[in-house]
C-alpha positions in Angstrom: 36.2 -69.2 42.1 37.6 -69.3 38.6 34.2 -70.8 37.4 32.3 -68.0 39.1 34.4 -65.4 37.5 34.1 -67.0 34.1 30.2 -67.0 34.5 30.2 -63.3 35.5 32.2 -62.3 32.4 29.9 -64.4 30.2 26.9 -62.9 31.5 28.4 -59.3 31.0 29.1 -60.2 27.2 25.5 -61.3 26.7 24.2 -58.1 28.3 26.5 -56.0 26.1 25.3 -57.8 23.0 21.6 -57.4 24.2 21.5 -53.8 25.1 21.7 -52.2 21.7 18.9 -54.5 20.4 16.9 -53.5 23.4 17.7 -49.8 22.9 16.5 -50.2 19.4 13.2 -51.4 20.6 12.8 -48.5 23.2 9.9 -46.1 22.4 10.6 -42.9 20.3 7.9 -40.2 20.3 6.4 -39.4 16.9 7.4 -36.1 15.2 4.4 -34.0 14.3 4.7 -31.0 11.9 3.4 -27.6 13.2 0.3 -26.5 11.1 1.3 -23.9 8.6 0.1 -20.4 9.7 -1.7 -18.3 7.1 0.2 -15.1 6.0 -1.8 -12.2 4.6 0.0 -10.7 1.5 -1.1 -7.7 -0.6 -1.8 -8.3 -4.2 0.4 -6.7 -6.8 -0.2 -3.0 -6.8 -0.5 -0.5 -9.7 -1.8 -0.4 -13.3 -3.8 1.7 -15.7 -6.8 3.6 -14.8 -9.4 6.0 -16.5 -11.2 8.9 -15.0 -14.1 11.1 -15.6 -14.7 14.5 -13.9 -17.1 17.4 -13.4 -16.3 20.7 -12.0 -17.5 24.2 -11.2 -14.8 27.0 -11.8 -14.7 30.7 -11.3 -12.2 32.6 -13.4 -10.6 35.7 -12.2 -10.1 37.9 -15.3 -6.8 39.7 -15.0 -7.7 42.6 -17.3 -7.2 43.3 -21.1 -5.6 46.0 -23.2 -6.4 47.2 -26.6 -5.3 49.6 -29.4 -7.0 52.7 -30.6 -6.1 54.5 -33.7 -7.1 58.1 -32.6 -7.4 60.5 -32.1 -5.3 60.2 -30.0 -3.8 56.7 -31.0 -2.3 54.5 -28.3 -2.8 51.6 -26.0 -5.8 51.5 -23.6 -7.0 49.2 -20.9 -10.4 48.0 -19.8 -11.4 49.9 -16.7 -13.1 46.8 -15.2 -14.4 43.2 -16.2 -15.5 40.0 -14.9 -16.2 36.5 -15.8 -19.1 34.5 -14.3 -18.6 30.9 -13.1 -19.3 27.9 -15.4 -19.3 24.1 -15.4 -16.7 21.8 -17.2 -16.5 18.0 -18.1 -13.3 16.2 -18.3 -11.8 12.8 -19.0 -8.3 11.2 -18.6 -6.2 8.2 -18.6 -3.4 7.5 -16.1 -1.0 4.9 -14.4 -0.7 4.1 -10.8 3.3 3.6 -10.6 3.6 2.8 -7.1 1.4 3.0 -4.0 2.3 6.7 -3.5 2.8 8.0 -7.0 0.6 8.1 -10.1 0.5 10.1 -13.3 -2.3 11.0 -15.8 -3.2 13.0 -18.9 -6.5 15.0 -18.5 -8.8 16.9 -20.9 -11.3 19.3 -19.7 -14.0 21.3 -21.8 -14.9 24.5 -20.1 -18.5 25.6 -21.0 -19.1 29.3 -21.9 -18.4 31.9 -19.1 -20.2 35.1 -19.7 -17.9 38.3 -19.8 -18.9 41.9 -18.9 -16.5 44.9 -19.0 -16.2 48.5 -19.4 -13.8 50.8 -21.2 -13.6 54.5 -21.0 -12.7 57.2 -23.6 -14.2 59.8 -25.9 -17.1 59.4 -28.2 -17.4 60.8 -31.7 -18.7 64.1 -30.1 -15.4 64.5 -28.2 -17.1 64.0 -24.9 -15.9 61.4 -22.3 -18.1 58.2 -22.5 -18.0 54.7 -21.1 -18.8 51.7 -23.1 -20.3 48.4 -22.0 -18.7 45.3 -23.5 -19.9 41.7 -23.6 -18.7 38.4 -24.9 -18.3 34.8 -23.8 -15.2 32.7 -23.0 -14.7 29.0 -23.3 -11.6 26.7 -23.4 -10.1 23.2 -23.6 -7.6 22.5 -20.9 -5.2 19.8 -21.6 -2.7 18.9 -18.8 -0.1 16.1 -18.0 -0.3 15.5 -14.2 1.7 13.9 -11.5 0.2 13.1 -7.9 1.6 12.1 -4.6 -0.9 9.8 -2.7 -0.4 10.2 1.1 -1.7 7.0 2.5 -4.9 5.2 2.8 -7.2 5.3 6.0 -10.4 3.5 6.1 -10.7 3.7 2.3 -9.8 7.4 2.2 -6.6 8.5 0.3 -5.6 12.3 0.4 -3.3 13.5 -2.3 -1.6 16.6 -3.7 -0.6 17.1 -7.4 0.6 19.4 -10.2 0.1 19.7 -13.9 1.5 21.5 -16.9 0.1 21.9 -20.4 -1.9 24.2 -22.6 -5.3 25.6 -23.1 -7.1 26.4 -26.3 -9.0 29.6 -25.5 -12.0 30.9 -27.6 -13.7 34.2 -27.3 -17.0 34.8 -28.9 -17.7 38.1 -30.6 -17.2 41.2 -28.3 -20.0 43.6 -28.5 -19.1 47.1 -27.6 -21.9 49.6 -26.9 -20.9 53.4 -26.4 -22.3 56.7 -27.2 -21.5 56.2 -30.8 -23.6 53.0 -31.1 -23.0 49.3 -30.9 -20.0 47.6 -32.6 -18.9 44.1 -32.8 -15.2 42.8 -32.7 -14.6 39.2 -33.9 -13.5 37.1 -31.1 -9.9 35.5 -31.2 -8.8 31.9 -30.4 -5.7 30.0 -29.9 -3.5 27.7 -27.7 -1.8 29.1 -24.6 0.4 27.8 -21.7 -1.4 26.6 -18.6 -0.5 24.9 -15.3 -2.4 23.7 -12.3 -1.9 22.8 -8.6 -4.4 20.4 -6.9 -5.3 18.7 -3.6 -8.1 16.3 -2.7 -9.0 12.9 -1.5 -10.3 9.7 -3.1 -12.7 7.1 -1.4 -13.0 3.4 -2.2 -16.4 2.7 -3.6 -15.3 -0.9 -4.8 -11.9 -2.7 -4.9 -11.4 -0.9 -8.3 -13.5 2.1 -8.3 -12.9 5.4 -6.5 -14.8 8.6 -5.8 -12.5 11.6 -6.3 -13.2 15.1 -4.8 -10.8 17.9 -4.8 -9.8 21.5 -5.5 -7.6 22.7 -8.5 -6.1 26.0 -8.9 -5.1 26.6 -12.6 -3.6 29.6 -14.5 -4.0 30.3 -18.3 -1.6 32.6 -19.9 -2.8 35.7 -21.5 -3.3 36.1 -25.2 -5.4 37.7 -28.1 -9.0 38.6 -27.2 -10.6 40.3 -30.1 -10.0 41.8 -33.4 -9.9 45.3 -35.0 -13.1 47.2 -35.8 -14.2 50.8 -35.9 -10.8 52.3 -35.0 -10.2 50.0 -32.1 -8.5 46.7 -31.6 -7.0 44.2 -31.5 -7.4 43.3 -27.8 -5.2 41.1 -25.6 -6.4 39.7 -22.3 -3.8 39.2 -19.4 -4.9 35.6 -18.6 -6.9 33.9 -16.0 -6.6 32.5 -12.4 -9.1 29.7 -12.1 -10.6 28.2 -8.8 -12.1 24.8 -9.6 -14.1 22.6 -7.3 -14.0 19.1 -8.9 -15.7 15.6 -8.4 -15.2 12.5 -10.5 -14.8 8.7 -10.7 -11.6 6.8 -11.2 -11.5 3.1 -12.2 -8.4 1.1 -12.1 -7.7 -1.9 -14.2 -4.8 -3.1 -12.0 -5.0 -3.7 -8.1 -5.5 -0.6 -6.2 -5.1 0.2 -2.5 -8.8 -0.7 -2.3 -7.9 -4.3 -3.0 -8.0 -6.3 0.3 -5.1 -8.4 1.5 -5.5 -12.2 0.7 -4.2 -15.2 2.7 -1.5 -17.2 0.9 0.4 -20.4 1.6 3.1 -20.1 4.3 6.2 -20.3 2.5 9.0 -20.9 5.1 9.5 -24.6 6.2 7.6 -25.7 9.2 9.6 -26.4 12.5 9.0 -30.0 13.9 7.1 -30.2 17.2 7.8 -33.1 19.5 5.0 -34.6 21.6 5.3 -36.9 24.5 
């Protein structure tokens, strides 16, 4: 009996020593790493851009006043007047600050608009008479602008904006034709305060170029219109409200919202995937 118990204990010790070695030889499944999933990331946004524009504008002339030296002397006003529409060309440079905010500085040369007006008074005979007045108006409009881009859908980005600056206004000679004959007043020129409000939309032509179409309302403050001659003048216009339909191109040197997203390496560490 004692011999049997000793044999059983010996067998248990052998099994206890052999089990760790056996366990070490047991099969362990290999660890496979999950493949890195592509992550789409937008390129860095913003940068400088340049622009070129063409527009057709219609200016609402707000009237004009002039001085006469008698008899009787005093201040008089044009009884009527209008400006014909004209084209302009412009250029500018700007910076896309964020996806939804950009600024630029623009300069637009307004080609000549023909002016036709009428004044009433008394001619040399003392009889009431009406004169016909004609001139041309041109300007250079310089504005600092800020825009809010309202998001991009299918390459189209609507926006609103505002600008402030000045306009260099130039009047040609004013030809005054009344019952006493035809007289010429030298036109005046000079800088005036101006501001603008605009709305429109741009469309992605390429990853950097955009077509820009919009409307701009601009106001130019009043100022000197013509000089003295033949007992009348100088004259002062009351300014202009301008309605502009604009189209142009913008080219951005940095990445714009037209730049497609690109796949980059997956940055977070992959989690292990165990297979049987």
